[in-house]
C-alpha positions as CSV (number, residue, x, y, z in Angstrom):
1,M,0.0,0.0,0.0
2,A,1.4,3.4,-1.0
3,V,0.8,6.5,1.1
4,V,1.0,10.1,-0.1
5,R,0.9,13.0,2.3
6,L,-1.2,15.9,1.2
7,G,-0.6,19.1,3.2
8,P,-0.1,20.8,5.4
9,I,-3.4,22.6,5.0
10,F,-4.2,25.6,7.2
11,V,-7.9,26.2,7.8
12,N,-9.0,29.3,9.7
13,A,-11.3,29.1,12.7
14,N,-14.9,28.2,11.8
15,S,-13.9,28.0,8.2
16,Q,-14.0,25.4,5.4
17,F,-11.4,24.2,2.9
18,T,-12.7,22.5,-0.4
19,Q,-10.5,21.3,-3.2
20,F,-10.6,18.7,-6.0
21,W,-7.7,16.3,-6.0
22,H,-7.1,13.9,-8.9
23,G,-4.4,11.7,-10.3
24,W,-5.5,8.2,-9.3
25,G,-5.9,5.5,-11.9
26,D,-9.0,3.4,-12.8
27,N,-7.7,0.4,-10.8
28,Q,-6.8,2.3,-7.6
29,A,-8.8,2.4,-4.4
30,V,-8.0,5.4,-2.2
31,S,-8.8,5.8,1.5
32,F,-7.8,8.8,3.6
33,S,-6.5,9.4,7.1
34,V,-6.4,12.9,8.7
35,V,-3.8,14.2,11.2
36,V,-4.9,17.5,12.8
37,S,-3.4,19.9,15.3
38,G,-4.5,23.3,16.6
39,G,-2.7,26.3,15.3
40,S,-1.7,29.1,17.6
41,A,-3.9,32.2,17.9
42,P,-3.7,35.3,20.2
43,G,-5.4,34.7,23.5
44,V,-5.8,31.0,23.0
45,P,-3.7,29.1,25.6
46,S,-4.6,25.6,24.4
47,P,-5.4,25.6,20.7
48,L,-8.1,23.0,19.7
49,G,-7.4,20.6,16.8
50,R,-10.9,19.5,15.7
51,V,-12.1,19.1,12.1
52,T,-14.6,17.2,10.1
53,F,-13.3,15.6,6.9
54,R,-15.2,14.4,3.8
55,A,-14.0,12.9,0.6
56,D,-17.4,12.7,-1.0
57,E,-17.9,13.1,-4.8
58,V,-15.7,11.0,-7.1
59,L,-15.4,11.8,-10.9
60,R,-13.1,11.5,-13.8
61,H,-10.9,14.5,-14.5
62,V,-10.2,15.8,-18.0
63,T,-6.8,14.2,-17.8
64,G,-8.5,10.8,-17.6
65,T,-7.5,10.2,-14.0
66,I,-10.0,9.7,-11.1
67,G,-10.4,12.6,-8.6
68,R,-12.2,13.3,-5.4
69,F,-13.6,16.4,-3.8
70,I,-12.0,17.0,-0.3
71,V,-13.8,19.0,2.3
72,I,-12.3,20.0,5.7
73,Q,-14.4,22.0,8.2
74,N,-12.5,23.5,11.2
75,K,-14.7,23.1,14.3
76,A,-12.4,25.2,16.5
77,P,-14.1,28.5,17.3
78,F,-10.9,30.6,18.0
79,N,-7.9,29.1,16.3
80,P,-6.8,27.7,12.9
81,A,-6.3,24.0,12.3
82,I,-3.3,22.5,10.7
83,V,-4.3,19.4,8.7
84,H,-2.2,16.7,7.0
85,I,-4.1,14.2,4.9
86,L,-2.7,10.8,4.1
87,A,-4.0,9.2,0.9
88,H,-3.6,5.4,1.1
89,T,-3.8,3.8,-2.3
90,E,-4.1,0.1,-3.3
91,S,-4.2,-1.2,-6.9
92,A,-6.6,-3.9,-7.9
């Protein structure tokens, strides 16, 4: 199983990050893991690292590769989140 790290991605407090990532082949299955930490912010002694992650819609890109829409929602009310996404791929 190959693993590719995507990130770091910085998401502001109460904000959302959305992007389309592609490059996977027809015979590749992809699963994701998320590593999150709280970014520092003025007046926040213990930054919260809390996000929701979705990789929902899958479609074929114009390059012919398979892609997925990635959505990260930062649930921390006062500080940014620093997110690393690990894409685990397995070929059939």
